[in-house]
C-alpha positions in Angstrom: 87.7 33.1 96.6 91.0 33.6 98.2 92.9 32.4 94.9 91.0 35.5 93.1 92.0 38.0 95.7 95.8 36.9 95.9 96.1 36.9 91.7 94.2 40.7 92.4 96.5 41.3 95.2 99.6 40.1 92.6 98.0 42.3 89.6 98.2 45.5 91.9 102.0 44.5 93.1 103.1 44.1 89.2 101.0 47.1 88.5 103.1 49.7 91.3 106.6 47.8 90.5 105.8 48.7 86.8 104.8 51.9 87.9 108.3 53.4 89.9 110.2 51.3 87.5 109.0 53.9 84.6 109.3 56.9 86.6 112.9 55.7 87.9 113.4 55.1 83.7 114.3 51.4 84.9 112.8 50.1 81.7 115.0 51.7 79.4 117.3 49.5 78.0 120.3 51.4 78.8 122.2 49.5 82.0 123.0 52.2 84.1 120.1 53.0 86.6 118.8 56.4 86.5 119.0 56.5 90.6 122.8 56.3 90.5 123.2 58.8 87.5 121.2 61.5 89.4 123.3 60.8 93.0 126.4 61.3 91.5 124.6 64.4 89.2 124.0 66.0 93.2 126.6 64.7 94.6 128.9 66.5 91.8 126.9 70.0 92.3 127.3 69.4 96.4 131.1 69.1 95.9 131.4 71.8 93.2 130.0 74.6 95.2 131.6 73.2 98.6 135.1 73.4 96.5 134.5 76.9 95.2 133.1 78.6 98.3 136.1 76.8 100.2 138.7 77.9 97.4 138.0 80.9 95.8 137.0 82.0 92.3 140.6 80.5 91.2 139.5 77.2 91.5 136.4 78.1 88.9 138.2 76.3 85.8 139.6 73.4 87.5 135.7 72.7 89.2 134.3 73.1 85.7 136.1 70.6 84.0 136.0 67.9 86.6 132.4 68.9 87.9 131.2 70.5 85.6 131.4 69.0 82.8 130.0 65.7 84.3 126.8 67.5 85.3 126.2 68.7 82.0 126.9 65.4 80.2 124.9 63.2 83.1 122.0 66.1 82.9 121.7 64.5 79.0 121.3 60.9 79.9 118.8 61.8 82.2 117.0 63.7 79.3 117.1 60.5 77.8 115.2 58.4 80.5 112.9 61.3 81.7 111.6 62.3 78.4 108.1 62.7 78.6 105.2 65.0 80.4 107.1 65.1 83.3 110.9 65.7 81.9 111.0 69.5 83.1 109.4 69.0 87.0 112.0 66.0 87.3 114.7 68.0 86.1 113.9 71.3 87.9 113.7 69.0 91.3 117.1 67.8 90.6 118.9 70.5 90.3 117.2 72.8 93.4 117.6 69.7 95.7 121.2 69.8 94.6 121.5 73.5 96.1 119.3 72.7 99.0 121.8 70.0 100.2 124.5 72.0 99.2 122.8 74.8 101.7 122.2 72.4 104.7 125.9 70.8 104.7 127.5 74.4 105.0 125.0 77.4 105.4 128.3 79.8 104.9 128.2 78.7 100.9 124.5 80.3 100.7 125.4 82.7 98.2 127.2 80.2 96.4 124.6 77.1 96.6 121.9 79.8 95.0 123.9 80.6 92.2 124.6 77.5 91.6 120.6 76.6 91.8 119.9 80.1 89.4 123.0 79.3 86.9 122.2 75.7 86.4 118.7 76.0 86.2 118.7 78.2 83.1 122.1 76.2 81.8 119.6 73.5 82.0 117.0 74.9 80.1 119.4 75.7 77.5 121.2 72.1 77.0 117.8 70.3 77.1 116.3 73.1 73.6 119.5 72.2 72.3 119.7 68.6 73.3 116.0 68.1 72.3 116.9 70.3 68.7 119.8 67.8 68.3 117.9 64.6 68.9 118.4 62.2 65.7 121.9 63.1 65.7 124.8 60.2 67.4 125.3 60.9 71.1 128.6 62.6 71.6 127.0 65.1 68.7 124.0 65.7 71.4 125.8 66.0 74.4 128.6 68.0 73.0 126.5 70.5 71.0 124.0 70.9 74.4 126.8 71.4 76.9 128.4 74.4 74.5 125.1 76.0 74.8 124.7 75.3 78.6 128.4 75.7 79.3 127.6 79.3 77.7 124.9 80.1 80.0 126.1 78.2 83.2 130.0 80.1 82.8 128.3 83.9 82.7 125.3 83.5 85.5 127.3 81.8 88.1 130.1 84.0 88.6 128.1 86.9 88.4 125.8 85.9 91.1 128.4 84.0 93.6 130.9 86.7 93.2 128.8 90.1 92.4 131.5 90.6 89.3 131.6 90.3 86.0 135.3 88.0 85.8 135.9 87.8 81.5 139.1 85.7 82.2 137.4 83.1 84.8 134.2 83.0 82.8 136.2 81.9 79.2 137.9 79.5 81.1 134.9 78.0 82.9 133.5 78.0 79.5 136.2 76.0 77.5 136.6 74.2 80.8 133.2 73.2 80.9 133.0 72.3 77.2 136.6 70.1 77.2 135.0 68.0 80.5 132.0 67.4 78.9 133.4 66.3 76.0 135.8 63.9 77.9 132.9 62.8 80.3 130.8 62.0 77.2 133.6 60.0 76.0 133.8 58.3 79.2 130.2 57.4 79.9 129.8 56.5 75.8 132.7 53.6 76.8 131.1 52.9 80.1 127.2 52.6 78.1 128.7 50.1 75.1 131.2 47.7 77.6 127.7 47.0 80.1 125.8 46.5 76.9 128.0 44.0 75.7 128.8 42.4 78.6 124.9 41.8 79.3 125.0 40.4 75.9 
């Protein structure tokens, strides 16, 4: 009787672990854990919001290259991990959480955080749509193609909400910086994944 109960308990424990792993995407062959990607993604958004609020619009293109390009590329990796019925709820929760954290850390950047959430929701949708359309293409084609769509949406919407004005120069600089930064981070991420897979063999 006790052995039967122990066996049922073990089965329940294993089932719980499998469910948790599926939720986090840990059962995929990619050795980079989704949890770490999400942490970096949210940290990059929070840092980007803080830097723009502290330094002003002139820093936006630099921010776009270093941090927003990184976020667009990480979103593509998370997209691969979260493919399925729960993709959009989890994606929206992640994006909104980053904006809330930005606001809680420094309430004075409330408008920046609001602009970030709005722009990233629309940019992520554009990015995800193009990424899905390119799903049969190689990783670099998917990542860069979707980054162009995401960068265009984000570069247009963010300054309008954050600074209350259309800034053509800033918008264009941000767009090209995000596309270039996204391409660079896609190369870095592809190299890291390849290196870890080879090490795991």
